[in-house]
N, C-alpha and C positions, 0 to 999 in steps of 0.2 A: 504494500499500500504506500509506504514511504517513497519508494522509487518512482512509482506512478504519480505520486503527488508532485515531485520535483520535475518530472517530464512534462505534466500538464501545466505548471507554472512557467517552464520555459517556452512551451508551445504557444501559450495564451498569456502573455505577460500583462495584459490590460484587464483581465478578469478579476473581480473581487474575490478575496480569500474564500468567502462562503461558497460562491460559484465554482471556484477551483476545487474545493472539497466534495461538492455535490458531483461535479464532472468526473472526479477521480473515483469516487464511490461507484458511479454508474458503470465506468469503464472496468473496474474490477469485477463488478457483477456480470458483465458480458463475457468475461473469461471464466469465472467460477461457474456460472450456469451455462457454459457453452454447449451448443447443440452437437449431439453425436451423430456422425454420418458413418453409416454401415450398409453395405450392399444397396446403395442408391436410396436409402431412407434416412430421414432425419428423426432424431429421438431427443425429447426435451427431459432435462433432469430436474427433479426426481420423478415426475409423472409417468415417464415411458420406461422406467427401469425394467419392469416385467417384460415388455416388448422387446427391448433390446437383448436381454439375457436369453430369452427364447430364440430370437434370431441368431445369436451367437452359438447356441447349442449344437445346431447342425454342423457348423465347422469344427467345433471341439470334439464332437463324436468322431468325425473323419480323422482328425488329428490322433485321437486316442486309439482307433482301430489301426491306423498306419503304423503305430508303434507298439501294438500289443506284443508282448514276449512273455514267456513263462515266468512265473514267479521266482523259480529257483534261479534263473539266469539273471533276473533283475536284482536279486539280493546280493549276489557275488559281484555283479558289474559295478564300476564306479558311477557315481551319481551323474546323471546325463544334464545337459544344458536344458533350461526350459524353452518350450516352443513358444515364439512370440506371435501374437495376433494383434493386429493393428486396427484401432477404431479412430477415424478421423474426427476433428473437432472443429467447429466454426463459432465465431463469437455470436453471442445471443443478443442481438440489438434490442428485442423487445424487453428483456430482462432489465437492461440499463435504462431504457425509456421508462419503465414502470417505476423505477427509483426516482426518476427525475419529475414525476407528476405532471403538472400543467406547464412546466418550463419548457416551452417550444424552442427558445433561443439555445438552451443548453442541449436539447434533443438534437437540434441541427448540428451543433459542434461535435456531439458524440457521434453522429452518423458520419460526418466528415472525417473524424479521427479514424474511424473503423475503415472507411472506404479508402482512405490514404494508406492504410496498413498500420497494424499495431503490433508491438512486440510484448508478449507476456512473459514475465519472469516469475516462476512459480515453482512450489514443491509438489510432490504427488498429492498431498493431503488438501492442497488448496483448490483442485479442480473436483467439482462434484462427481463427474463421470469416473475419473481415475480413482478417487476415493472409494466409490461404491463397487467399481469392478474388482478392485484390489481385495475387497472383503467378501465377494460373492463365493458361496459354496457350490461349485460346479457340479459336484457329485449329487447333491441334493437337487439341484435345478434340472439336470439332465436325467436323473434317475439311474444313472450307471456309474460303476466305479471308474474313476479316472486313473489310468495306469501312467500317464505322462504328465509332467509338470507343464503347466501352461501359464504364461504371463500375458495378461491383456494390457496392451500399451495404447493409452488415448493421447493423441498429439494433434496440434494444430496443423490443419492442412489447407483450410479454406479461409482466405482473408486475413490470416494472421500468422505470425511466427511464435513458437513457443520456445522458451529456454528453461529447462528444468534445472533447479538448484539442487545441490547435494548429491549428484550423480557421479562426480568424479572422485577418484580415490586420492586420499591424503598425499601430499607431496613429501618425499623423503628428504629430510633436511640434513645437510652435513653437520659434523660436529663443530662446536665453537672453536676448538683447537685448530681445525683445518682453515676456518675462516680468518683467524688471527695470523696463521702462517702465510696465507695469500696476501694479506694486507698488513704488513708489519708497521709498527708505530714508527713515525718519523723520528729521526734523531733530534735532540734538543739543539745540537750545533747547526742544524741546517736552517 
């Protein structure tokens, strides 16, 4: 939210602070309540959760069947990488407009911002669809035992770019001793 607030201030320097806050909140909601796009259909979060999960079950069953192996072989084999299934996301302009109420001037700025392209910086828990799909019990939803690990990845594909935070591994840092050896203290005589 803070990053979005700074960007809106820079993009619209003449807006009043309260209008900047309203526009920022609406912009964040367009990402948080993004529309899921799967197999040519749009799904609204959280209303269409059941519809999207039922649509995903067919693909998940195919993935599960393609990887069926005997239980003995799977116990002794090393753990396999999860199969990734992608769900597209599109900013939900109506969710942002709903937050702006009767402010048509701010609705126009919101539409313009999204039309020009927006970059969302988020963690997986920030997006409604990603949060919900991470917690789905696919065995219960599909009615069959899933023998393969499956990872559902919701990412922006339509009208926005998304950068997920917290996905990179921590950088390995050198020891302080090595840093001191590379940059020795200057002599007092120099």
